Each structure stands twice: as C-alpha cells, then as structure tokens.
All heavy atoms as a GROMACS GRO file, in nm:
protein
  557
    1MET      N    1   0.609   4.615  -0.143
    1MET     CA    2   0.724   4.542  -0.110
    1MET      C    3   0.839   4.559  -0.216
    1MET      O    4   0.822   4.626  -0.314
    1MET     CB    5   0.694   4.397  -0.104
    1MET     CG    6   0.656   4.338   0.033
    1MET     SD    7   0.722   4.178   0.047
    1MET     CE    8   0.579   4.075   0.069
    2ASN      N    9   0.949   4.494  -0.189
    2ASN     CA   10   1.059   4.500  -0.285
    2ASN      C   11   1.020   4.417  -0.410
    2ASN      O   12   0.960   4.321  -0.405
    2ASN     CB   13   1.182   4.434  -0.214
    2ASN     CG   14   1.303   4.449  -0.293
    2ASN    OD1   15   1.306   4.497  -0.409
    2ASN    ND2   16   1.418   4.411  -0.235
    3ARG      N   17   1.065   4.477  -0.520
    3ARG     CA   18   1.028   4.407  -0.653
    3ARG      C   19   1.091   4.270  -0.664
    3ARG      O   20   1.024   4.182  -0.707
    3ARG     CB   21   1.080   4.506  -0.765
    3ARG     CG   22   1.064   4.443  -0.903
    3ARG     CD   23   0.965   4.516  -0.985
    3ARG     NE   24   0.971   4.473  -1.124
    3ARG     CZ   25   0.878   4.402  -1.174
    3ARG    NH1   26   0.768   4.372  -1.112
    3ARG    NH2   27   0.887   4.365  -1.301
    4LYS      N   28   1.221   4.259  -0.622
    4LYS     CA   29   1.288   4.125  -0.627
    4LYS      C   30   1.209   4.027  -0.543
    4LYS      O   31   1.193   3.915  -0.575
    4LYS     CB   32   1.433   4.139  -0.595
    4LYS     CG   33   1.518   4.210  -0.697
    4LYS     CD   34   1.663   4.212  -0.668
    4LYS     CE   35   1.734   4.280  -0.769
    4LYS     NZ   36   1.882   4.281  -0.744
    5LEU      N   37   1.172   4.078  -0.420
    5LEU     CA   38   1.102   3.984  -0.331
    5LEU      C   39   0.968   3.943  -0.388
    5LEU      O   40   0.930   3.824  -0.375
    5LEU     CB   41   1.086   4.055  -0.193
    5LEU     CG   42   1.052   3.960  -0.074
    5LEU    CD1   43   1.154   3.851  -0.058
    5LEU    CD2   44   1.044   4.048   0.048
    6ASP      N   45   0.900   4.036  -0.447
    6ASP     CA   46   0.766   4.003  -0.511
    6ASP      C   47   0.781   3.902  -0.616
    6ASP      O   48   0.710   3.803  -0.634
    6ASP     CB   49   0.705   4.137  -0.569
    6ASP     CG   50   0.646   4.218  -0.459
    6ASP    OD1   51   0.630   4.170  -0.339
    6ASP    OD2   52   0.622   4.333  -0.489
    7THR      N   53   0.894   3.924  -0.697
    7THR     CA   54   0.920   3.829  -0.808
    7THR      C   55   0.951   3.692  -0.754
    7THR      O   56   0.902   3.587  -0.803
    7THR     CB   57   1.033   3.884  -0.893
    7THR    OG1   58   1.004   4.007  -0.946
    7THR    CG2   59   1.068   3.785  -1.010
    8PHE      N   60   1.028   3.686  -0.649
    8PHE     CA   61   1.063   3.561  -0.586
    8PHE      C   62   0.941   3.486  -0.539
    8PHE      O   63   0.920   3.363  -0.559
    8PHE     CB   64   1.168   3.575  -0.472
    8PHE     CG   65   1.191   3.452  -0.394
    8PHE    CD1   66   1.277   3.359  -0.445
    8PHE    CD2   67   1.134   3.434  -0.270
    8PHE    CE1   68   1.306   3.240  -0.377
    8PHE    CE2   69   1.161   3.318  -0.194
    8PHE     CZ   70   1.247   3.224  -0.247
    9PHE      N   71   0.849   3.556  -0.462
    9PHE     CA   72   0.732   3.498  -0.409
    9PHE      C   73   0.632   3.458  -0.517
    9PHE      O   74   0.550   3.378  -0.496
    9PHE     CB   75   0.668   3.590  -0.308
    9PHE     CG   76   0.726   3.596  -0.172
    9PHE    CD1   77   0.760   3.716  -0.115
    9PHE    CD2   78   0.775   3.476  -0.115
    9PHE    CE1   79   0.821   3.718   0.009
    9PHE    CE2   80   0.831   3.476   0.012
    9PHE     CZ   81   0.857   3.601   0.071
   10PHE      N   82   0.642   3.516  -0.629
   10PHE     CA   83   0.557   3.473  -0.745
   10PHE      C   84   0.616   3.351  -0.806
   10PHE      O   85   0.541   3.248  -0.833
   10PHE     CB   86   0.546   3.586  -0.852
   10PHE     CG   87   0.459   3.541  -0.968
   10PHE    CD1   88   0.326   3.540  -0.961
   10PHE    CD2   89   0.513   3.500  -1.083
   10PHE    CE1   90   0.244   3.495  -1.065
   10PHE    CE2   91   0.440   3.459  -1.196
   10PHE     CZ   92   0.300   3.454  -1.185
   11TYR      N   93   0.746   3.351  -0.844
   11TYR     CA   94   0.796   3.234  -0.926
   11TYR      C   95   0.831   3.118  -0.843
   11TYR      O   96   0.813   3.008  -0.890
   11TYR     CB   97   0.924   3.288  -0.996
   11TYR     CG   98   0.900   3.374  -1.122
   11TYR    CD1   99   0.923   3.510  -1.121
   11TYR    CD2  100   0.839   3.314  -1.231
   11TYR    CE1  101   0.900   3.585  -1.236
   11TYR    CE2  102   0.807   3.397  -1.340
   11TYR     CZ  103   0.842   3.531  -1.343
   11TYR     OH  104   0.816   3.596  -1.451
   12PHE      N  105   0.890   3.128  -0.722
   12PHE     CA  106   0.937   3.012  -0.648
   12PHE      C  107   0.834   2.912  -0.619
   12PHE      O  108   0.860   2.795  -0.649
   12PHE     CB  109   1.006   3.059  -0.521
   12PHE     CG  110   1.062   2.941  -0.442
   12PHE    CD1  111   1.177   2.879  -0.486
   12PHE    CD2  112   1.001   2.904  -0.324
   12PHE    CE1  113   1.221   2.774  -0.415
   12PHE    CE2  114   1.042   2.800  -0.254
   12PHE     CZ  115   1.157   2.730  -0.296
   13PRO      N  116   0.714   2.948  -0.568
   13PRO     CA  117   0.617   2.837  -0.537
   13PRO      C  118   0.568   2.770  -0.668
   13PRO      O  119   0.542   2.650  -0.663
   13PRO     CB  120   0.505   2.911  -0.470
   13PRO     CG  121   0.552   3.043  -0.434
   13PRO     CD  122   0.669   3.073  -0.520
   14ARG      N  123   0.551   2.842  -0.771
   14ARG     CA  124   0.510   2.781  -0.903
   14ARG      C  125   0.609   2.691  -0.968
   14ARG      O  126   0.581   2.588  -1.012
   14ARG     CB  127   0.463   2.891  -0.987
   14ARG     CG  128   0.343   2.959  -0.955
   14ARG     CD  129   0.309   3.093  -1.024
   14ARG     NE  130   0.183   3.142  -0.983
   14ARG     CZ  131   0.157   3.215  -0.872
   14ARG    NH1  132   0.255   3.228  -0.786
   14ARG    NH2  133   0.038   3.261  -0.847
   15ILE      N  134   0.742   2.733  -0.956
   15ILE     CA  135   0.840   2.652  -1.005
   15ILE      C  136   0.860   2.521  -0.920
   15ILE      O  137   0.872   2.412  -0.973
   15ILE     CB  138   0.978   2.721  -1.015
   15ILE    CG1  139   0.968   2.829  -1.125
   15ILE    CG2  140   1.096   2.636  -1.044
   15ILE    CD1  141   1.081   2.924  -1.133
   16ALA      N  142   0.852   2.544  -0.791
   16ALA     CA  143   0.857   2.428  -0.696
   16ALA      C  144   0.739   2.331  -0.729
   16ALA      O  145   0.755   2.212  -0.733
   16ALA     CB  146   0.851   2.473  -0.553
   17MET      N  147   0.618   2.382  -0.750
   17MET     CA  148   0.502   2.292  -0.774
   17MET      C  149   0.520   2.226  -0.911
   17MET      O  150   0.479   2.109  -0.924
   17MET     CB  151   0.372   2.374  -0.774
   17MET     CG  152   0.248   2.289  -0.783
   17MET     SD  153   0.238   2.176  -0.649
   17MET     CE  154   0.150   2.046  -0.731
   18ALA      N  155   0.577   2.293  -1.005
   18ALA     CA  156   0.603   2.227  -1.138
   18ALA      C  157   0.701   2.112  -1.118
   18ALA      O  158   0.688   2.007  -1.181
   18ALA     CB  159   0.656   2.333  -1.242
   19ILE      N  160   0.806   2.135  -1.039
   19ILE     CA  161   0.901   2.020  -1.018
   19ILE      C  162   0.832   1.909  -0.943
   19ILE      O  163   0.856   1.787  -0.977
   19ILE     CB  164   1.022   2.082  -0.944
   19ILE    CG1  165   1.098   2.170  -1.038
   19ILE    CG2  166   1.113   1.966  -0.892
   19ILE    CD1  167   1.208   2.250  -0.965
   20ILE      N  168   0.749   1.939  -0.840
   20ILE     CA  169   0.684   1.837  -0.764
   20ILE      C  170   0.588   1.758  -0.847
   20ILE      O  171   0.578   1.634  -0.846
   20ILE     CB  172   0.610   1.899  -0.641
   20ILE    CG1  173   0.708   1.950  -0.541
   20ILE    CG2  174   0.514   1.794  -0.580
   20ILE    CD1  175   0.646   2.031  -0.431
   21GLY      N  176   0.511   1.828  -0.947
   21GLY     CA  177   0.428   1.758  -1.035
   21GLY      C  178   0.497   1.666  -1.129
   21GLY      O  179   0.452   1.558  -1.154
   22ALA      N  180   0.614   1.718  -1.182
   22ALA     CA  181   0.690   1.622  -1.272
   22ALA      C  182   0.748   1.508  -1.194
   22ALA      O  183   0.740   1.398  -1.251
   22ALA     CB  184   0.800   1.710  -1.334
   23ALA      N  185   0.785   1.526  -1.074
   23ALA     CA  186   0.847   1.418  -0.991
   23ALA      C  187   0.731   1.314  -0.967
   23ALA      O  188   0.753   1.198  -0.966
   23ALA     CB  189   0.911   1.467  -0.870
   24ALA      N  190   0.616   1.362  -0.926
   24ALA     CA  191   0.504   1.282  -0.901
   24ALA      C  192   0.465   1.188  -1.023
   24ALA      O  193   0.436   1.070  -1.014
   24ALA     CB  194   0.380   1.357  -0.850
   25PHE      N  195   0.464   1.259  -1.135
   25PHE     CA  196   0.430   1.181  -1.263
   25PHE      C  197   0.530   1.076  -1.295
   25PHE      O  198   0.504   0.963  -1.333
   25PHE     CB  199   0.423   1.283  -1.377
   25PHE     CG  200   0.361   1.222  -1.500
   25PHE    CD1  201   0.228   1.187  -1.511
   25PHE    CD2  202   0.443   1.202  -1.611
   25PHE    CE1  203   0.178   1.130  -1.628
   25PHE    CE2  204   0.392   1.137  -1.721
   25PHE     CZ  205   0.258   1.110  -1.735
   26ILE      N  206   0.657   1.117  -1.279
   26ILE     CA  207   0.768   1.018  -1.299
   26ILE      C  208   0.762   0.904  -1.204
   26ILE      O  209   0.778   0.784  -1.239
   26ILE     CB  210   0.905   1.084  -1.296
   26ILE    CG1  211   0.918   1.180  -1.412
   26ILE    CG2  212   1.017   0.987  -1.293
   26ILE    CD1  213   1.038   1.279  -1.410
   27PHE      N  214   0.738   0.932  -1.070
   27PHE     CA  215   0.724   0.827  -0.972
   27PHE      C  216   0.613   0.735  -1.002
   27PHE      O  217   0.623   0.616  -0.988
   27PHE     CB  218   0.707   0.892  -0.829
   27PHE     CG  219   0.672   0.796  -0.727
   27PHE    CD1  220   0.778   0.715  -0.683
   27PHE    CD2  221   0.543   0.777  -0.676
   27PHE    CE1  222   0.751   0.617  -0.582
   27PHE    CE2  223   0.517   0.682  -0.582
   27PHE     CZ  224   0.619   0.602  -0.529
   28ALA      N  225   0.493   0.791  -1.047
   28ALA     CA  226   0.377   0.709  -1.076
   28ALA      C  227   0.409   0.623  -1.199
   28ALA      O  228   0.361   0.505  -1.199
   28ALA     CB  229   0.255   0.789  -1.106
   29ALA      N  230   0.477   0.673  -1.298
   29ALA     CA  231   0.512   0.589  -1.412
   29ALA      C  232   0.608   0.474  -1.372
   29ALA      O  233   0.591   0.364  -1.419
   29ALA     CB  234   0.576   0.676  -1.516
   30TRP      N  235   0.700   0.506  -1.280
   30TRP     CA  236   0.790   0.394  -1.233
   30TRP      C  237   0.710   0.299  -1.140
   30TRP      O  238   0.729   0.180  -1.154
   30TRP     CB  239   0.900   0.459  -1.152
   30TRP     CG  240   0.985   0.357  -1.075
   30TRP    CD1  241   1.080   0.278  -1.128
   30TRP    CD2  242   0.978   0.330  -0.940
   30TRP    NE1  243   1.131   0.206  -1.031
   30TRP    CE2  244   1.072   0.223  -0.922
   30TRP    CE3  245   0.891   0.370  -0.830
   30TRP    CZ2  246   1.084   0.169  -0.790
   30TRP    CZ3  247   0.911   0.317  -0.706
   30TRP    CH2  248   1.008   0.215  -0.690
   31PHE      N  249   0.616   0.350  -1.055
   31PHE     CA  250   0.548   0.265  -0.962
   31PHE      C  251   0.444   0.172  -1.034
   31PHE      O  252   0.420   0.066  -0.990
   31PHE     CB  253   0.472   0.352  -0.867
   31PHE     CG  254   0.416   0.274  -0.746
   31PHE    CD1  255   0.497   0.240  -0.648
   31PHE    CD2  256   0.281   0.245  -0.744
   31PHE    CE1  257   0.446   0.165  -0.533
   31PHE    CE2  258   0.233   0.167  -0.638
   31PHE     CZ  259   0.312   0.133  -0.533
   32CYS      N  260   0.393   0.211  -1.154
   32CYS     CA  261   0.294   0.127  -1.224
   32CYS      C  262   0.356   0.006  -1.279
   32CYS      O  263   0.283  -0.079  -1.328
   32CYS     CB  264   0.235   0.215  -1.327
   32CYS     SG  265   0.109   0.326  -1.262
   33GLN      N  266   0.479  -0.002  -1.290
   33GLN     CA  267   0.546  -0.129  -1.344
   33GLN      C  268   0.528  -0.241  -1.242
   33GLN      O  269   0.543  -0.365  -1.277
   33GLN     CB  270   0.692  -0.109  -1.372
   33GLN     CG  271   0.782  -0.087  -1.247
   33GLN     CD  272   0.924  -0.065  -1.295
   33GLN    OE1  273   0.966  -0.103  -1.407
   33GLN    NE2  274   0.998  -0.003  -1.211
   34PHE      N  275   0.501  -0.206  -1.117
   34PHE     CA  276   0.467  -0.312  -1.016
   34PHE      C  277   0.313  -0.340  -1.024
   34PHE      O  278   0.237  -0.246  -1.049
   34PHE     CB  279   0.511  -0.265  -0.880
   34PHE     CG  280   0.655  -0.227  -0.875
   34PHE    CD1  281   0.693  -0.094  -0.847
   34PHE    CD2  282   0.754  -0.318  -0.896
   34PHE    CE1  283   0.821  -0.064  -0.846
   34PHE    CE2  284   0.893  -0.286  -0.894
   34PHE     CZ  285   0.924  -0.156  -0.867
   35TYR      N  286   0.277  -0.458  -0.993
   35TYR     CA  287   0.138  -0.489  -1.015
   35TYR      C  288   0.058  -0.487  -0.879
   35TYR      O  289  -0.014  -0.574  -0.857
   35TYR     CB  290   0.125  -0.634  -1.080
   35TYR     CG  291   0.187  -0.624  -1.210
   35TYR    CD1  292   0.311  -0.685  -1.244
   35TYR    CD2  293   0.119  -0.555  -1.321
   35TYR    CE1  294   0.359  -0.682  -1.367
   35TYR    CE2  295   0.172  -0.553  -1.441
   35TYR     CZ  296   0.298  -0.619  -1.472
   35TYR     OH  297   0.350  -0.616  -1.592
   36TYR      N  298   0.083  -0.391  -0.803
   36TYR     CA  299   0.006  -0.373  -0.679
   36TYR      C  300  -0.117  -0.282  -0.713
   36TYR      O  301  -0.108  -0.159  -0.699
   36TYR     CB  302   0.086  -0.305  -0.566
   36TYR     CG  303   0.218  -0.375  -0.539
   36TYR    CD1  304   0.340  -0.312  -0.542
   36TYR    CD2  305   0.215  -0.509  -0.505
   36TYR    CE1  306   0.456  -0.373  -0.514
   36TYR    CE2  307   0.337  -0.572  -0.477
   36TYR     CZ  308   0.453  -0.507  -0.481
   36TYR     OH  309   0.567  -0.577  -0.456
   37LEU      N  310  -0.221  -0.342  -0.763
   37LEU     CA  311  -0.338  -0.270  -0.818
   37LEU      C  312  -0.402  -0.182  -0.713
   37LEU      O  313  -0.447  -0.077  -0.737
   37LEU     CB  314  -0.433  -0.361  -0.880
   37LEU     CG  315  -0.378  -0.428  -1.003
   37LEU    CD1  316  -0.486  -0.527  -1.067
   37LEU    CD2  317  -0.338  -0.329  -1.109
   38TYR      N  318  -0.414  -0.235  -0.586
   38TYR     CA  319  -0.471  -0.157  -0.483
   38TYR      C  320  -0.403  -0.023  -0.451
   38TYR      O  321  -0.461   0.073  -0.418
   38TYR     CB  322  -0.499  -0.240  -0.359
   38TYR     CG  323  -0.378  -0.294  -0.299
   38TYR    CD1  324  -0.312  -0.225  -0.194
   38TYR    CD2  325  -0.318  -0.414  -0.341
   38TYR    CE1  326  -0.193  -0.275  -0.139
   38TYR    CE2  327  -0.202  -0.463  -0.282
   38TYR     CZ  328  -0.146  -0.392  -0.185
   38TYR     OH  329  -0.028  -0.444  -0.125
   39LEU      N  330  -0.262  -0.034  -0.465
   39LEU     CA  331  -0.191   0.099  -0.447
   39LEU      C  332  -0.193   0.177  -0.573
   39LEU      O  333  -0.182   0.303  -0.555
   39LEU     CB  334  -0.043   0.055  -0.403
   39LEU     CG  335  -0.024   0.003  -0.264
   39LEU    CD1  336   0.123  -0.033  -0.243
   39LEU    CD2  337  -0.068   0.106  -0.162
   40ASN      N  338  -0.197   0.122  -0.683
   40ASN     CA  339  -0.205   0.204  -0.805
   40ASN      C  340  -0.330   0.292  -0.814
   40ASN      O  341  -0.334   0.393  -0.869
   40ASN     CB  342  -0.194   0.119  -0.932
   40ASN     CG  343  -0.057   0.071  -0.962
   40ASN    OD1  344   0.041   0.129  -0.910
   40ASN    ND2  345  -0.038  -0.037  -1.036
   41CYS      N  346  -0.430   0.236  -0.749
   41CYS     CA  347  -0.559   0.316  -0.747
   41CYS      C  348  -0.549   0.432  -0.663
   41CYS      O  349  -0.626   0.531  -0.671
   41CYS     CB  350  -0.676   0.226  -0.690
   41CYS     SG  351  -0.720   0.088  -0.796
   42ILE      N  352  -0.455   0.439  -0.581
   42ILE     CA  353  -0.421   0.556  -0.498
   42ILE      C  354  -0.311   0.639  -0.558
   42ILE      O  355  -0.331   0.770  -0.568
   42ILE     CB  356  -0.379   0.518  -0.348
   42ILE    CG1  357  -0.497   0.444  -0.278
   42ILE    CG2  358  -0.339   0.635  -0.272
   42ILE    CD1  359  -0.450   0.371  -0.153
   43VAL      N  360  -0.208   0.581  -0.601
   43VAL     CA  361  -0.095   0.657  -0.654
   43VAL      C  362  -0.121   0.730  -0.779
   43VAL      O  363  -0.089   0.848  -0.799
   43VAL     CB  364   0.028   0.556  -0.668
   43VAL    CG1  365   0.135   0.629  -0.742
   43VAL    CG2  366   0.080   0.512  -0.540
   44MET      N  367  -0.191   0.665  -0.874
   44MET     CA  368  -0.216   0.730  -1.006
   44MET      C  369  -0.302   0.853  -0.998
   44MET      O  370  -0.267   0.950  -1.058
   44MET     CB  371  -0.273   0.617  -1.103
   44MET     CG  372  -0.169   0.530  -1.158
   44MET     SD  373  -0.025   0.614  -1.235
   44MET     CE  374  -0.101   0.694  -1.369
   45PRO      N  375  -0.420   0.848  -0.928
   45PRO     CA  376  -0.493   0.972  -0.927
   45PRO      C  377  -0.427   1.086  -0.855
   45PRO      O  378  -0.432   1.198  -0.909
   45PRO     CB  379  -0.623   0.937  -0.849
   45PRO     CG  380  -0.631   0.791  -0.861
   45PRO     CD  381  -0.492   0.739  -0.870
   46VAL      N  382  -0.352   1.058  -0.753
   46VAL     CA  383  -0.275   1.162  -0.679
   46VAL      C  384  -0.164   1.221  -0.776
   46VAL      O  385  -0.150   1.337  -0.784
   46VAL     CB  386  -0.217   1.108  -0.550
   46VAL    CG1  387  -0.122   1.211  -0.488
   46VAL    CG2  388  -0.331   1.072  -0.449
   47ALA      N  389  -0.099   1.129  -0.845
   47ALA     CA  390   0.003   1.176  -0.933
   47ALA      C  391  -0.050   1.255  -1.049
   47ALA      O  392   0.009   1.358  -1.088
   47ALA     CB  393   0.085   1.056  -0.990
   48CYS      N  394  -0.169   1.214  -1.102
   48CYS     CA  395  -0.233   1.294  -1.207
   48CYS      C  396  -0.267   1.430  -1.156
   48CYS      O  397  -0.258   1.535  -1.229
   48CYS     CB  398  -0.345   1.218  -1.257
   48CYS     SG  399  -0.300   1.073  -1.351
   49VAL      N  400  -0.326   1.440  -1.038
   49VAL     CA  401  -0.364   1.576  -0.984
   49VAL      C  402  -0.244   1.660  -0.964
   49VAL      O  403  -0.241   1.777  -1.004
   49VAL     CB  404  -0.446   1.556  -0.850
   49VAL    CG1  405  -0.461   1.687  -0.784
   49VAL    CG2  406  -0.577   1.497  -0.877
   50LEU      N  407  -0.138   1.600  -0.905
   50LEU     CA  408  -0.016   1.689  -0.884
   50LEU      C  409   0.050   1.720  -1.015
   50LEU      O  410   0.106   1.833  -1.032
   50LEU     CB  411   0.081   1.602  -0.799
   50LEU     CG  412   0.059   1.592  -0.648
   50LEU    CD1  413   0.154   1.501  -0.580
   50LEU    CD2  414   0.052   1.726  -0.587
   51GLY      N  415   0.049   1.631  -1.110
   51GLY     CA  416   0.098   1.665  -1.247
   51GLY      C  417   0.024   1.773  -1.313
   51GLY      O  418   0.078   1.858  -1.374
   52ALA      N  419  -0.114   1.764  -1.300
   52ALA     CA  420  -0.192   1.872  -1.358
   52ALA      C  421  -0.166   2.011  -1.296
   52ALA      O  422  -0.164   2.109  -1.364
   52ALA     CB  423  -0.341   1.835  -1.353
   53CYS      N  424  -0.154   2.009  -1.162
   53CYS     CA  425  -0.130   2.133  -1.093
   53CYS      C  426   0.008   2.184  -1.129
   53CYS      O  427   0.032   2.305  -1.148
   53CYS     CB  428  -0.142   2.111  -0.939
   53CYS     SG  429  -0.301   2.088  -0.882
   54GLY      N  430   0.107   2.093  -1.144
   54GLY     CA  431   0.238   2.137  -1.187
   54GLY      C  432   0.247   2.188  -1.322
   54GLY      O  433   0.313   2.292  -1.349
   55PHE      N  434   0.165   2.135  -1.412
   55PHE     CA  435   0.167   2.177  -1.548
   55PHE      C  436   0.104   2.314  -1.559
   55PHE      O  437   0.147   2.406  -1.624
   55PHE     CB  438   0.081   2.080  -1.633
   55PHE     CG  439   0.072   2.122  -1.782
   55PHE    CD1  440   0.188   2.108  -1.864
   55PHE    CD2  441  -0.045   2.174  -1.838
   55PHE    CE1  442   0.178   2.146  -1.992
   55PHE    CE2  443  -0.054   2.216  -1.964
   55PHE     CZ  444   0.065   2.198  -2.046
   56ASP      N  445  -0.006   2.335  -1.475
   56ASP     CA  446  -0.071   2.468  -1.475
   56ASP      C  447   0.020   2.569  -1.411
   56ASP      O  448   0.032   2.680  -1.472
   56ASP     CB  449  -0.195   2.455  -1.385
   56ASP     CG  450  -0.279   2.589  -1.383
   56ASP    OD1  451  -0.292   2.646  -1.487
   56ASP    OD2  452  -0.312   2.634  -1.269
   57CYS      N  453   0.099   2.539  -1.308
   57CYS     CA  454   0.194   2.631  -1.249
   57CYS      C  455   0.306   2.665  -1.354
   57CYS      O  456   0.349   2.782  -1.362
   57CYS     CB  457   0.258   2.577  -1.125
   57CYS     SG  458   0.137   2.576  -0.981
   58ALA      N  459   0.352   2.559  -1.425
   58ALA     CA  460   0.457   2.582  -1.529
   58ALA      C  461   0.402   2.680  -1.640
   58ALA      O  462   0.476   2.770  -1.683
   58ALA     CB  463   0.505   2.451  -1.586
   59CYS      N  464   0.281   2.662  -1.675
   59CYS     CA  465   0.220   2.755  -1.775
   59CYS      C  466   0.209   2.893  -1.721
   59CYS      O  467   0.230   2.992  -1.798
   59CYS     CB  468   0.072   2.702  -1.812
   59CYS     SG  469   0.079   2.554  -1.909
   60GLN      N  470   0.174   2.910  -1.590
   60GLN     CA  471   0.174   3.045  -1.533
   60GLN      C  472   0.309   3.109  -1.532
   60GLN      O  473   0.318   3.226  -1.560
   60GLN     CB  474   0.117   3.034  -1.389
   60GLN     CG  475  -0.028   3.003  -1.378
   60GLN     CD  476  -0.075   2.990  -1.235
   60GLN    OE1  477   0.009   3.027  -1.142
   60GLN    NE2  478  -0.190   2.944  -1.221
   61VAL      N  479   0.409   3.031  -1.504
   61VAL     CA  480   0.550   3.083  -1.504
   61VAL      C  481   0.582   3.133  -1.648
   61VAL      O  482   0.642   3.237  -1.659
   61VAL     CB  483   0.648   2.985  -1.446
   61VAL    CG1  484   0.790   3.021  -1.470
   61VAL    CG2  485   0.623   2.966  -1.294
   62VAL      N  486   0.557   3.048  -1.743
   62VAL     CA  487   0.597   3.082  -1.882
   62VAL      C  488   0.517   3.204  -1.924
   62VAL      O  489   0.576   3.295  -1.988
   62VAL     CB  490   0.575   2.961  -1.970
   62VAL    CG1  491   0.587   2.997  -2.118
   62VAL    CG2  492   0.668   2.854  -1.941
   63ARG      N  493   0.399   3.205  -1.897
   63ARG     CA  494   0.314   3.320  -1.939
   63ARG      C  495   0.355   3.454  -1.871
   63ARG      O  496   0.372   3.554  -1.935
   63ARG     CB  497   0.162   3.300  -1.900
   63ARG     CG  498   0.065   3.391  -1.960
   63ARG     CD  499  -0.079   3.353  -1.940
   63ARG     NE  500  -0.104   3.212  -1.950
   63ARG     CZ  501  -0.150   3.140  -1.850
   63ARG    NH1  502  -0.178   3.179  -1.735
   63ARG    NH2  503  -0.176   3.011  -1.872
   64ALA      N  504   0.389   3.449  -1.738
   64ALA     CA  505   0.435   3.564  -1.668
   64ALA      C  506   0.573   3.605  -1.720
   64ALA      O  507   0.597   3.726  -1.732
   64ALA     CB  508   0.441   3.535  -1.519
   65TYR      N  509   0.654   3.518  -1.747
   65TYR     CA  510   0.789   3.548  -1.802
   65TYR      C  511   0.777   3.613  -1.945
   65TYR      O  512   0.849   3.712  -1.967
   65TYR     CB  513   0.882   3.426  -1.807
   65TYR     CG  514   1.019   3.458  -1.855
   65TYR    CD1  515   1.107   3.523  -1.780
   65TYR    CD2  516   1.062   3.419  -1.987
   65TYR    CE1  517   1.240   3.558  -1.826
   65TYR    CE2  518   1.185   3.451  -2.029
   65TYR     CZ  519   1.269   3.519  -1.949
   65TYR     OH  520   1.394   3.552  -1.999
   66ARG      N  521   0.691   3.552  -2.025
   66ARG     CA  522   0.671   3.621  -2.155
   66ARG      C  523   0.616   3.759  -2.142
   66ARG      O  524   0.661   3.848  -2.220
   66ARG     CB  525   0.582   3.530  -2.240
   66ARG     CG  526   0.638   3.420  -2.305
   66ARG     CD  527   0.555   3.354  -2.415
   66ARG     NE  528   0.414   3.387  -2.396
   66ARG     CZ  529   0.313   3.315  -2.443
   66ARG    NH1  530   0.339   3.200  -2.496
   66ARG    NH2  531   0.187   3.349  -2.427
   67TYR      N  532   0.525   3.786  -2.054
   67TYR     CA  533   0.471   3.924  -2.045
   67TYR      C  534   0.568   4.014  -1.983
   67TYR      O  535   0.555   4.135  -1.997
   67TYR     CB  536   0.336   3.919  -1.958
   67TYR     CG  537   0.224   3.855  -2.033
   67TYR    CD1  538   0.126   3.774  -1.961
   67TYR    CD2  539   0.205   3.864  -2.167
   67TYR    CE1  540   0.024   3.714  -2.028
   67TYR    CE2  541   0.106   3.804  -2.237
   67TYR     CZ  542   0.012   3.730  -2.162
   67TYR     OH  543  -0.096   3.670  -2.226
   68SER      N  544   0.659   3.962  -1.899
   68SER     CA  545   0.758   4.057  -1.846
   68SER      C  546   0.868   4.101  -1.941
   68SER      O  547   0.939   4.194  -1.909
   68SER     CB  548   0.822   3.982  -1.724
   68SER     OG  549   0.917   3.886  -1.768
   69LEU      N  550   0.877   4.038  -2.063
   69LEU     CA  551   0.980   4.083  -2.151
   69LEU      C  552   0.935   4.200  -2.227
   69LEU      O  553   0.838   4.240  -2.241
   69LEU     CB  554   1.010   3.963  -2.254
   69LEU     CG  555   1.066   3.837  -2.189
   69LEU    CD1  556   1.089   3.734  -2.296
   69LEU    CD2  557   1.203   3.865  -2.129
   0.00000   0.00000   0.00000
C-alpha cells in the first residue's frame, strides 16, 4: 500500500484511542464527585480499562515515532 496511508492507518486509531482513554478518565474523575455508588461501580472500572488501553496506545505511538526518526 501507499506509505502515507499505512502511516495513517497505524497512527490514527492509536491516537484516537489515547484521546478516548483520556476523556474516559476525565469523565470518571468528574462523575465520582457525585455519590451514586451503584453507578460508580460501573463507570470507574470501564474508565480505568479505557484509560489503560489509551495509555498503551499512546506509548505505542511514541515508541513508533521515536523509531521512525
């Protein structure tokens, strides 16, 4: 395939997942100020998983960018 297209298909999903993970973590931090404990039991684990996946994707992007230099 085209090199630019390959680069786009590598970086775009990972950057999008990193943004989604950060947004989920921020949303969970905001949501936890409310005392709906039964919802916090759902929101926090999902936000932690999305945040961990986003962090892993961000690490992959940084690592790939460093190796491309």
